[in-house]
ZADO-1210 file (C-alpha; in nm, 4 decimals, padded with zeros to 6 digits):
<atoms>
<atom x="-01.4531" y="-00.2412" z="03.4059" code="MET" pos="1"/>
<atom x="-01.1530" y="-00.1017" z="03.5746" code="LEU" pos="2"/>
<atom x="-01.1449" y="-00.0995" z="03.9479" code="GLU" pos="3"/>
<atom x="-00.8547" y="00.1821" z="04.0793" code="HIS" pos="4"/>
<atom x="-00.5542" y="00.0018" z="04.3289" code="ARG" pos="5"/>
<atom x="-00.4241" y="00.3616" z="04.3958" code="ASN" pos="6"/>
<atom x="-00.6657" y="00.6194" z="04.5171" code="THR" pos="7"/>
<atom x="-00.5567" y="00.8706" z="04.4713" code="PRO" pos="8"/>
<atom x="-00.3274" y="00.8421" z="04.2342" code="ALA" pos="9"/>
<atom x="00.0432" y="00.8033" z="04.2620" code="ARG" pos="10"/>
<atom x="00.3544" y="00.7379" z="04.0434" code="ASP" pos="11"/>
<atom x="00.4581" y="00.3865" z="03.9548" code="PRO" pos="12"/>
<atom x="00.8105" y="00.3150" z="04.0974" code="GLU" pos="13"/>
<atom x="00.9218" y="00.1961" z="03.7816" code="ARG" pos="14"/>
<atom x="00.7676" y="00.1481" z="03.4255" code="VAL" pos="15"/>
<atom x="00.9401" y="-00.1129" z="03.2031" code="VAL" pos="16"/>
<atom x="00.8197" y="-00.0722" z="02.8233" code="LEU" pos="17"/>
<atom x="00.7917" y="-00.3455" z="02.6235" code="LEU" pos="18"/>
<atom x="00.8104" y="-00.2909" z="02.2531" code="GLY" pos="19"/>
<atom x="00.9205" y="00.0872" z="02.3103" code="ALA" pos="20"/>
<atom x="01.0516" y="00.1482" z="01.9677" code="GLY" pos="21"/>
<atom x="00.6627" y="00.0791" z="01.8225" code="GLY" pos="22"/>
<atom x="00.4121" y="00.4086" z="01.7579" code="PHE" pos="23"/>
<atom x="00.2354" y="00.3768" z="02.0811" code="ILE" pos="24"/>
<atom x="00.5454" y="00.3144" z="02.2481" code="GLY" pos="25"/>
<atom x="00.7671" y="00.5941" z="02.1771" code="LYS" pos="26"/>
<atom x="00.4345" y="00.8076" z="02.2551" code="ALA" pos="27"/>
<atom x="00.3792" y="00.6917" z="02.5850" code="LEU" pos="28"/>
<atom x="00.7686" y="00.6663" z="02.6590" code="ASN" pos="29"/>
<atom x="00.8011" y="01.0324" z="02.5884" code="ARG" pos="30"/>
<atom x="00.4623" y="01.1349" z="02.8236" code="ARG" pos="31"/>
<atom x="00.6114" y="00.9465" z="03.0816" code="LEU" pos="32"/>
<atom x="00.9306" y="01.1309" z="03.0436" code="VAL" pos="33"/>
<atom x="00.7564" y="01.4443" z="03.0789" code="GLU" pos="34"/>
<atom x="00.5789" y="01.3337" z="03.4006" code="ALA" pos="35"/>
<atom x="00.9323" y="01.1874" z="03.5539" code="ARG" pos="36"/>
<atom x="00.8748" y="00.8572" z="03.5823" code="ILE" pos="37"/>
<atom x="01.1632" y="00.6289" z="03.5721" code="PRO" pos="38"/>
<atom x="01.1302" y="00.4431" z="03.2691" code="THR" pos="39"/>
<atom x="01.2796" y="00.1738" z="03.1027" code="LEU" pos="40"/>
<atom x="01.2291" y="00.1478" z="02.7467" code="PRO" pos="41"/>
<atom x="01.2908" y="-00.1716" z="02.5801" code="LEU" pos="42"/>
<atom x="01.2458" y="-00.2634" z="02.1914" code="THR" pos="43"/>
<atom x="01.2955" y="-00.5911" z="02.0091" code="SER" pos="44"/>
<atom x="01.6710" y="-00.5688" z="01.9601" code="SER" pos="45"/>
<atom x="01.7235" y="-00.5171" z="02.3909" code="ASP" pos="46"/>
<atom x="01.5246" y="-00.8247" z="02.4163" code="LEU" pos="47"/>
<atom x="01.3454" y="-01.0680" z="02.1526" code="ASP" pos="48"/>
<atom x="01.0272" y="-01.1581" z="02.3047" code="LEU" pos="49"/>
<atom x="01.0625" y="-01.4813" z="02.1010" code="CYS" pos="50"/>
<atom x="01.4170" y="-01.5948" z="02.1723" code="ALA" pos="51"/>
<atom x="01.4602" y="-01.9378" z="02.4245" code="GLU" pos="52"/>
<atom x="01.6426" y="-01.6861" z="02.6655" code="ASP" pos="53"/>
<atom x="01.3626" y="-01.4316" z="02.6712" code="ALA" pos="54"/>
<atom x="01.2297" y="-01.5460" z="03.0156" code="PRO" pos="55"/>
<atom x="01.5512" y="-01.5920" z="03.2072" code="ALA" pos="56"/>
<atom x="01.6279" y="-01.2205" z="03.0244" code="ARG" pos="57"/>
<atom x="01.3304" y="-01.0666" z="03.1799" code="LEU" pos="58"/>
<atom x="01.3658" y="-01.1991" z="03.5216" code="LYS" pos="59"/>
<atom x="01.6895" y="-01.0498" z="03.5770" code="GLU" pos="60"/>
<atom x="01.5428" y="-00.6987" z="03.4077" code="THR" pos="61"/>
<atom x="01.2030" y="-00.6541" z="03.6459" code="LEU" pos="62"/>
<atom x="01.1986" y="-00.5624" z="04.0099" code="ARG" pos="63"/>
<atom x="00.9270" y="-00.6269" z="04.2245" code="SER" pos="64"/>
<atom x="00.7667" y="-00.2512" z="04.1892" code="GLY" pos="65"/>
<atom x="00.7880" y="-00.2214" z="03.8496" code="ASP" pos="66"/>
<atom x="00.4904" y="-00.1573" z="03.5870" code="SER" pos="67"/>
<atom x="00.5081" y="-00.3261" z="03.3370" code="LEU" pos="68"/>
<atom x="00.3669" y="-00.2075" z="02.9617" code="VAL" pos="69"/>
<atom x="00.3233" y="-00.5338" z="02.6939" code="VAL" pos="70"/>
<atom x="00.3243" y="-00.3651" z="02.3524" code="LEU" pos="71"/>
<atom x="00.5432" y="-00.6180" z="02.1970" code="SER" pos="72"/>
<atom x="00.3407" y="-00.7387" z="01.9111" code="ALA" pos="73"/>
<atom x="00.4001" y="-00.8108" z="01.5439" code="LEU" pos="74"/>
<atom x="00.1313" y="-00.6499" z="01.3652" code="THR" pos="75"/>
<atom x="-00.0738" y="-00.7419" z="01.0456" code="PRO" pos="76"/>
<atom x="00.2090" y="-00.5387" z="00.7780" code="ASP" pos="77"/>
<atom x="00.4877" y="-00.7694" z="00.9292" code="ARG" pos="78"/>
<atom x="00.2405" y="-01.0586" z="00.8008" code="GLY" pos="79"/>
<atom x="-00.1052" y="-01.2107" z="00.8808" code="ARG" pos="80"/>
<atom x="-00.0230" y="-01.6251" z="00.8421" code="GLY" pos="81"/>
<atom x="-00.0293" y="-01.8624" z="01.1031" code="ILE" pos="82"/>
<atom x="00.3792" y="-01.8006" z="01.1259" code="ASP" pos="83"/>
<atom x="00.3028" y="-01.4718" z="01.2875" code="THR" pos="84"/>
<atom x="00.0123" y="-01.5837" z="01.4927" code="PHE" pos="85"/>
<atom x="00.2356" y="-01.8468" z="01.6481" code="MET" pos="86"/>
<atom x="00.5334" y="-01.6014" z="01.7343" code="LYS" pos="87"/>
<atom x="00.2567" y="-01.3565" z="01.9013" code="ASN" pos="88"/>
<atom x="00.2019" y="-01.6269" z="02.1380" code="LEU" pos="89"/>
<atom x="00.5403" y="-01.7399" z="02.1834" code="LYS" pos="90"/>
<atom x="00.5823" y="-01.4028" z="02.3361" code="MET" pos="91"/>
<atom x="00.3340" y="-01.3570" z="02.5972" code="ILE" pos="92"/>
<atom x="00.4157" y="-01.7752" z="02.6974" code="GLU" pos="93"/>
<atom x="00.8027" y="-01.6129" z="02.7628" code="ASN" pos="94"/>
<atom x="00.6272" y="-01.3452" z="02.9137" code="LEU" pos="95"/>
<atom x="00.4131" y="-01.5266" z="03.1663" code="CYS" pos="96"/>
<atom x="00.7250" y="-01.7670" z="03.1908" code="ALA" pos="97"/>
<atom x="00.9067" y="-01.4932" z="03.3428" code="ALA" pos="98"/>
<atom x="00.5969" y="-01.3397" z="03.5589" code="LEU" pos="99"/>
<atom x="00.5151" y="-01.6709" z="03.7138" code="GLY" pos="100"/>
<atom x="00.7318" y="-01.7404" z="03.9841" code="ASP" pos="101"/>
<atom x="00.8783" y="-01.3337" z="03.9527" code="SER" pos="102"/>
<atom x="00.5764" y="-01.1132" z="03.9508" code="PRO" pos="103"/>
<atom x="00.5617" y="-00.7387" z="03.9419" code="CYS" pos="104"/>
<atom x="00.3511" y="-00.4856" z="04.0577" code="ALA" pos="105"/>
<atom x="00.1370" y="-00.4015" z="03.7390" code="HIS" pos="106"/>
<atom x="00.0828" y="-00.5071" z="03.3975" code="VAL" pos="107"/>
<atom x="-00.0696" y="-00.3073" z="03.1648" code="VAL" pos="108"/>
<atom x="-00.1319" y="-00.5268" z="02.8305" code="TYR" pos="109"/>
<atom x="-00.2134" y="-00.3621" z="02.4761" code="PHE" pos="110"/>
<atom x="-00.4719" y="-00.5461" z="02.3230" code="SER" pos="111"/>
<atom x="-00.7083" y="-00.4238" z="02.0218" code="SER" pos="112"/>
<atom x="-01.0456" y="-00.3952" z="01.9076" code="ASP" pos="113"/>
<atom x="-01.0424" y="-00.6849" z="01.6853" code="ALA" pos="114"/>
<atom x="-01.1519" y="-00.9152" z="01.9357" code="VAL" pos="115"/>
<atom x="-01.4985" y="-00.7642" z="01.8811" code="TYR" pos="116"/>
<atom x="-01.6776" y="-00.8641" z="01.5883" code="PRO" pos="117"/>
<atom x="-01.8105" y="-00.5953" z="01.3397" code="LEU" pos="118"/>
<atom x="-02.1681" y="-00.4994" z="01.3592" code="GLY" pos="119"/>
<atom x="-02.4038" y="-00.2571" z="01.4179" code="THR" pos="120"/>
<atom x="-02.4628" y="-00.2205" z="01.7791" code="GLY" pos="121"/>
<atom x="-02.2486" y="-00.0515" z="02.0787" code="LEU" pos="122"/>
<atom x="-01.9580" y="-00.1831" z="02.2022" code="ILE" pos="123"/>
<atom x="-01.8506" y="-00.1542" z="02.5546" code="ASP" pos="124"/>
<atom x="-01.6391" y="-00.3689" z="02.8179" code="GLU" pos="125"/>
<atom x="-01.9013" y="-00.5993" z="02.8482" code="GLU" pos="126"/>
<atom x="-01.9281" y="-00.7297" z="02.4769" code="SER" pos="127"/>
<atom x="-01.8716" y="-01.0880" z="02.3742" code="ALA" pos="128"/>
<atom x="-01.4732" y="-01.1123" z="02.2163" code="ALA" pos="129"/>
<atom x="-01.5188" y="-01.3161" z="01.9320" code="ALA" pos="130"/>
<atom x="-01.2829" y="-01.2344" z="01.6962" code="PRO" pos="131"/>
<atom x="-01.3244" y="-01.3214" z="01.3526" code="THR" pos="132"/>
<atom x="-00.9664" y="-01.2885" z="01.1897" code="ASP" pos="133"/>
<atom x="-00.6522" y="-01.4332" z="01.3189" code="LEU" pos="134"/>
<atom x="-00.5184" y="-01.0900" z="01.4316" code="TYR" pos="135"/>
<atom x="-00.8022" y="-01.0555" z="01.6674" code="GLY" pos="136"/>
<atom x="-00.7971" y="-01.4344" z="01.7666" code="VAL" pos="137"/>
<atom x="-00.4147" y="-01.3590" z="01.8529" code="MET" pos="138"/>
<atom x="-00.4970" y="-01.0660" z="02.0850" code="HIS" pos="139"/>
<atom x="-00.7904" y="-01.2561" z="02.2199" code="ARG" pos="140"/>
<atom x="-00.5730" y="-01.5703" z="02.2973" code="SER" pos="141"/>
<atom x="-00.2851" y="-01.3091" z="02.4545" code="ARG" pos="142"/>
<atom x="-00.5296" y="-01.1876" z="02.6637" code="GLU" pos="143"/>
<atom x="-00.6570" y="-01.5185" z="02.8076" code="LEU" pos="144"/>
<atom x="-00.2897" y="-01.6389" z="02.8897" code="MET" pos="145"/>
<atom x="-00.2056" y="-01.3566" z="03.0908" code="LEU" pos="146"/>
<atom x="-00.5875" y="-01.3517" z="03.2667" code="LEU" pos="147"/>
<atom x="-00.4521" y="-01.7220" z="03.3862" code="GLN" pos="148"/>
<atom x="-00.1530" y="-01.6274" z="03.4744" code="SER" pos="149"/>
<atom x="-00.1960" y="-01.2919" z="03.6588" code="LEU" pos="150"/>
<atom x="-00.3520" y="-01.1052" z="03.8777" code="ARG" pos="151"/>
<atom x="-00.2609" y="-00.6952" z="03.8947" code="GLN" pos="152"/>
<atom x="-00.3591" y="-00.6925" z="03.5387" code="LEU" pos="153"/>
<atom x="-00.5384" y="-00.4269" z="03.2906" code="CYS" pos="154"/>
<atom x="-00.6220" y="-00.4794" z="02.9641" code="ILE" pos="155"/>
<atom x="-00.6626" y="-00.2072" z="02.7041" code="LEU" pos="156"/>
<atom x="-00.8013" y="-00.2404" z="02.3691" code="ARG" pos="157"/>
<atom x="-00.7837" y="00.0525" z="02.1418" code="PRO" pos="158"/>
<atom x="-00.9853" y="00.1382" z="01.8564" code="SER" pos="159"/>
<atom x="-00.8158" y="00.2971" z="01.5266" code="LEU" pos="160"/>
<atom x="-00.4790" y="00.5057" z="01.6265" code="ILE" pos="161"/>
<atom x="-00.3552" y="00.8001" z="01.4178" code="TYR" pos="162"/>
<atom x="-00.0538" y="01.0276" z="01.4731" code="GLY" pos="163"/>
<atom x="00.2218" y="01.1735" z="01.2659" code="ALA" pos="164"/>
<atom x="00.4530" y="00.8787" z="01.3503" code="ASP" pos="165"/>
<atom x="00.2907" y="00.6343" z="01.2377" code="ASP" pos="166"/>
<atom x="00.4488" y="00.3404" z="01.0440" code="THR" pos="167"/>
<atom x="00.1719" y="00.0741" z="01.0142" code="HIS" pos="168"/>
<atom x="00.0190" y="00.2791" z="00.7019" code="ASN" pos="169"/>
<atom x="-00.3371" y="00.1098" z="00.7415" code="SER" pos="170"/>
<atom x="-00.6589" y="00.2002" z="00.6095" code="TYR" pos="171"/>
<atom x="-00.7518" y="00.5534" z="00.7449" code="GLY" pos="172"/>
<atom x="-00.5824" y="00.8917" z="00.8825" code="PRO" pos="173"/>
<atom x="-00.2584" y="00.7702" z="00.8130" code="ASN" pos="174"/>
<atom x="-00.2833" y="00.6150" z="00.4866" code="ARG" pos="175"/>
<atom x="-00.4660" y="00.9458" z="00.3623" code="PHE" pos="176"/>
<atom x="-00.2138" y="01.2053" z="00.4749" code="ARG" pos="177"/>
<atom x="00.0698" y="00.9851" z="00.3033" code="ARG" pos="178"/>
<atom x="-00.1374" y="00.9581" z="-00.0484" code="GLN" pos="179"/>
<atom x="-00.2469" y="01.2923" z="-00.0182" code="ALA" pos="180"/>
<atom x="00.1394" y="01.4042" z="00.0680" code="HIS" pos="181"/>
<atom x="00.2822" y="01.1690" z="-00.2358" code="ALA" pos="182"/>
<atom x="-00.0109" y="01.1610" z="-00.5073" code="GLU" pos="183"/>
<atom x="-00.2022" y="01.4629" z="-00.4312" code="GLY" pos="184"/>
<atom x="-00.4906" y="01.2089" z="-00.3913" code="LYS" pos="185"/>
<atom x="-00.6913" y="00.9695" z="-00.1453" code="ILE" pos="186"/>
<atom x="-00.8410" y="00.6393" z="-00.2588" code="VAL" pos="187"/>
<atom x="-01.1114" y="00.5305" z="-00.0442" code="ILE" pos="188"/>
<atom x="-01.3154" y="00.1892" z="-00.0583" code="GLY" pos="189"/>
<atom x="-01.6579" y="00.2061" z="-00.2305" code="GLY" pos="190"/>
<atom x="-01.7710" y="00.6041" z="-00.0898" code="GLU" pos="191"/>
<atom x="-01.6178" y="00.5095" z="00.2425" code="GLY" pos="192"/>
<atom x="-01.9473" y="00.4715" z="00.4475" code="GLU" pos="193"/>
<atom x="-01.7772" y="00.2362" z="00.7017" code="GLU" pos="194"/>
<atom x="-01.7750" y="00.4241" z="01.0239" code="THR" pos="195"/>
<atom x="-01.4753" y="00.3566" z="01.2889" code="ARG" pos="196"/>
<atom x="-01.3867" y="00.5279" z="01.6215" code="ASP" pos="197"/>
<atom x="-01.0355" y="00.7083" z="01.5773" code="HIS" pos="198"/>
<atom x="-00.8145" y="00.8186" z="01.8589" code="VAL" pos="199"/>
<atom x="-00.5310" y="01.0504" z="01.8745" code="TYR" pos="200"/>
<atom x="-00.1969" y="00.8994" z="01.9690" code="ILE" pos="201"/>
<atom x="-00.1230" y="01.1219" z="02.2693" code="ASP" pos="202"/>
<atom x="-00.4684" y="01.0466" z="02.4459" code="ASP" pos="203"/>
<atom x="-00.3765" y="00.6736" z="02.4053" code="VAL" pos="204"/>
<atom x="-00.0480" y="00.7965" z="02.5795" code="ALA" pos="205"/>
<atom x="-00.2457" y="01.0123" z="02.8490" code="SER" pos="206"/>
<atom x="-00.5238" y="00.7269" z="02.9070" code="LEU" pos="207"/>
<atom x="-00.2465" y="00.5012" z="02.9554" code="THR" pos="208"/>
<atom x="-00.0570" y="00.7176" z="03.2015" code="HIS" pos="209"/>
<atom x="-00.3751" y="00.7454" z="03.4290" code="LEU" pos="210"/>
<atom x="-00.4020" y="00.3555" z="03.4192" code="VAL" pos="211"/>
<atom x="-00.0520" y="00.3495" z="03.5527" code="LEU" pos="212"/>
<atom x="-00.0785" y="00.5957" z="03.8056" code="THR" pos="213"/>
<atom x="-00.4007" y="00.4590" z="03.9401" code="HIS" pos="214"/>
<atom x="-00.2541" y="00.0925" z="03.9214" code="GLN" pos="215"/>
<atom x="-00.5916" y="00.0331" z="03.7410" code="SER" pos="216"/>
<atom x="-00.6796" y="-00.3297" z="03.6964" code="THR" pos="217"/>
<atom x="-00.9749" y="-00.4803" z="03.4535" code="GLY" pos="218"/>
<atom x="-01.0548" y="-00.4211" z="03.0775" code="ILE" pos="219"/>
<atom x="-01.0889" y="-00.0892" z="02.9188" code="LEU" pos="220"/>
<atom x="-01.1635" y="00.0219" z="02.5655" code="ASN" pos="221"/>
<atom x="-00.9883" y="00.3320" z="02.4266" code="LEU" pos="222"/>
<atom x="-01.2153" y="00.4847" z="02.1946" code="ALA" pos="223"/>
<atom x="-01.3601" y="00.8057" z="02.2243" code="THR" pos="224"/>
<atom x="-01.7583" y="00.7118" z="02.1463" code="GLY" pos="225"/>
<atom x="-01.7498" y="00.9225" z="01.8267" code="ASN" pos="226"/>
<atom x="-01.7214" y="00.7141" z="01.5573" code="ALA" pos="227"/>
<atom x="-01.6788" y="00.8820" z="01.1650" code="THR" pos="228"/>
<atom x="-01.6780" y="00.7514" z="00.8237" code="ASP" pos="229"/>
<atom x="-01.3810" y="00.7097" z="00.6060" code="PHE" pos="230"/>
<atom x="-01.4868" y="00.9287" z="00.3356" code="GLY" pos="231"/>
<atom x="-01.5404" y="01.2095" z="00.6017" code="SER" pos="232"/>
<atom x="-01.1883" y="01.1571" z="00.7604" code="VAL" pos="233"/>
<atom x="-01.0572" y="01.1636" z="00.3936" code="ALA" pos="234"/>
<atom x="-01.2048" y="01.4964" z="00.3301" code="ARG" pos="235"/>
<atom x="-01.0970" y="01.6453" z="00.6638" code="HIS" pos="236"/>
<atom x="-00.7528" y="01.4941" z="00.5479" code="VAL" pos="237"/>
<atom x="-00.7561" y="01.6108" z="00.1899" code="ALA" pos="238"/>
<atom x="-00.8559" y="02.0199" z="00.3268" code="ALA" pos="239"/>
<atom x="-00.5579" y="02.0334" z="00.5233" code="LEU" pos="240"/>
<atom x="-00.3175" y="02.0261" z="00.2284" code="PHE" pos="241"/>
<atom x="-00.2649" y="02.3390" z="00.0484" code="ASP" pos="242"/>
<atom x="-00.3015" y="02.2276" z="-00.2889" code="GLY" pos="243"/>
<atom x="-00.6155" y="02.0584" z="-00.4407" code="GLU" pos="244"/>
<atom x="-00.6544" y="01.6553" z="-00.2968" code="VAL" pos="245"/>
<atom x="-00.9156" y="01.4503" z="-00.4611" code="GLU" pos="246"/>
<atom x="-01.0846" y="01.2156" z="-00.2994" code="VAL" pos="247"/>
<atom x="-01.1384" y="00.8972" z="-00.4935" code="CYS" pos="248"/>
<atom x="-01.4315" y="00.6469" z="-00.4490" code="PRO" pos="249"/>
<atom x="-01.3348" y="00.2595" z="-00.5845" code="THR" pos="250"/>
<atom x="-01.5876" y="00.0321" z="-00.6774" code="PRO" pos="251"/>
<atom x="-01.7059" y="-00.1657" z="-00.3698" code="ARG" pos="252"/>
<atom x="-01.5145" y="-00.5163" z="-00.3200" code="LYS" pos="253"/>
<atom x="-01.6506" y="-00.5544" z="00.0832" code="PHE" pos="254"/>
<atom x="-01.9584" y="-00.5399" z="00.2541" code="PRO" pos="255"/>
<atom x="-02.0067" y="-00.1999" z="00.4756" code="ILE" pos="256"/>
<atom x="-01.9084" y="-00.2951" z="00.8189" code="THR" pos="257"/>
<atom x="-01.9291" y="-00.0639" z="01.1436" code="HIS" pos="258"/>
<atom x="-01.7924" y="-00.0177" z="01.4732" code="ARG" pos="259"/>
<atom x="-01.9267" y="00.2321" z="01.7467" code="SER" pos="260"/>
<atom x="-01.8216" y="00.2370" z="02.1546" code="PHE" pos="261"/>
<atom x="-02.0253" y="00.3227" z="02.4173" code="ASP" pos="262"/>
<atom x="-01.7829" y="00.4674" z="02.6623" code="THR" pos="263"/>
<atom x="-01.9665" y="00.5007" z="02.9487" code="THR" pos="264"/>
<atom x="-01.6975" y="00.2561" z="03.1408" code="ALA" pos="265"/>
<atom x="-01.3820" y="00.5053" z="03.0383" code="LEU" pos="266"/>
<atom x="-01.5611" y="00.8473" z="03.1795" code="LEU" pos="267"/>
<atom x="-01.6268" y="00.6510" z="03.5132" code="LYS" pos="268"/>
<atom x="-01.3064" y="00.5338" z="03.5630" code="ALA" pos="269"/>
<atom x="-01.1402" y="00.9323" z="03.4182" code="PHE" pos="270"/>
<atom x="-01.4505" y="01.1839" z="03.4833" code="PRO" pos="271"/>
<atom x="-01.1570" y="01.4742" z="03.4000" code="ASP" pos="272"/>
<atom x="-00.9989" y="01.3311" z="03.1106" code="PHE" pos="273"/>
<atom x="-01.1182" y="01.4916" z="02.7449" code="THR" pos="274"/>
<atom x="-01.0826" y="01.3555" z="02.3907" code="PHE" pos="275"/>
<atom x="-00.8965" y="01.5073" z="02.1188" code="THR" pos="276"/>
<atom x="-01.1375" y="01.6230" z="01.8730" code="SER" pos="277"/>
<atom x="-01.0804" y="01.4350" z="01.5038" code="LEU" pos="278"/>
<atom x="-01.0673" y="01.7433" z="01.3957" code="GLU" pos="279"/>
<atom x="-00.7902" y="01.9191" z="01.6301" code="GLU" pos="280"/>
<atom x="-00.6156" y="01.5945" z="01.6039" code="GLY" pos="281"/>
<atom x="-00.5930" y="01.5406" z="01.1848" code="LEU" pos="282"/>
<atom x="-00.3976" y="01.8905" z="01.2255" code="GLN" pos="283"/>
<atom x="-00.1774" y="01.8009" z="01.4573" code="LEU" pos="284"/>
<atom x="-00.0838" y="01.4760" z="01.2957" code="ALA" pos="285"/>
<atom x="-00.0305" y="01.7210" z="00.9588" code="HIS" pos="286"/>
<atom x="00.1714" y="01.9379" z="01.1091" code="GLU" pos="287"/>
<atom x="00.3933" y="01.6447" z="01.2695" code="GLY" pos="288"/>
<atom x="00.4117" y="01.4904" z="00.9334" code="MET" pos="289"/>
<atom x="00.5518" y="01.8476" z="00.7975" code="ASN" pos="290"/>
</atoms>
């Protein structure tokens, strides 16, 4: 659940984005610039959070009135082993060292719904975080490190995010769109029976903007509350192309899994927010690709 420190909402003095060169970082930076909020976007080339001098450089950069959004992470496409896991923890170790005696006004950490196990029940913010792979364990470990070190902290746990600028090529709308464009077909696991909650990138940016202006603290899942099976998503994507795109099932290698969300907390926190429908979001992503 979230608690809003700013009621009514007001713009932060400045927002510093760590990981501004990534998929979410670029979209959030655009949103904040449109809202005329002073923003300092930093990429890994500007500040390497794994470097030994990272704490000192962060201290020099941050101001006491800043809101800090932490997006920096090595995602699974960059590696799934222990080495990647430890580098991700090092980033937050250095961040906590920088903020320990020089805290800023507000910190927003982007985690992942991978901290929750797969299952049939509805997930909410009170559900147990029990990750089953190193990526989920990494995010949960980073959450705990930040919770131990900071007071004004908001943890966001997004579900599967899609949009035209995604670079990760993860299974789902982003990969399906690229496959359809390059090969004229979409390959799905089994019949695509697994269900997931798919969130359009601009909605993620807009919700983060709301969190920043309300200076919200606590934990919030970023999910629409509408889980859709991958087979249906693939057919939606295929229908957006002028030529015929075949959706190709494959022999199932893994058990069918599901993840669905109860979005009561999100609707309570931001009752006027409306998500982009999956159909509209897929159309926008398709248009952005072309």
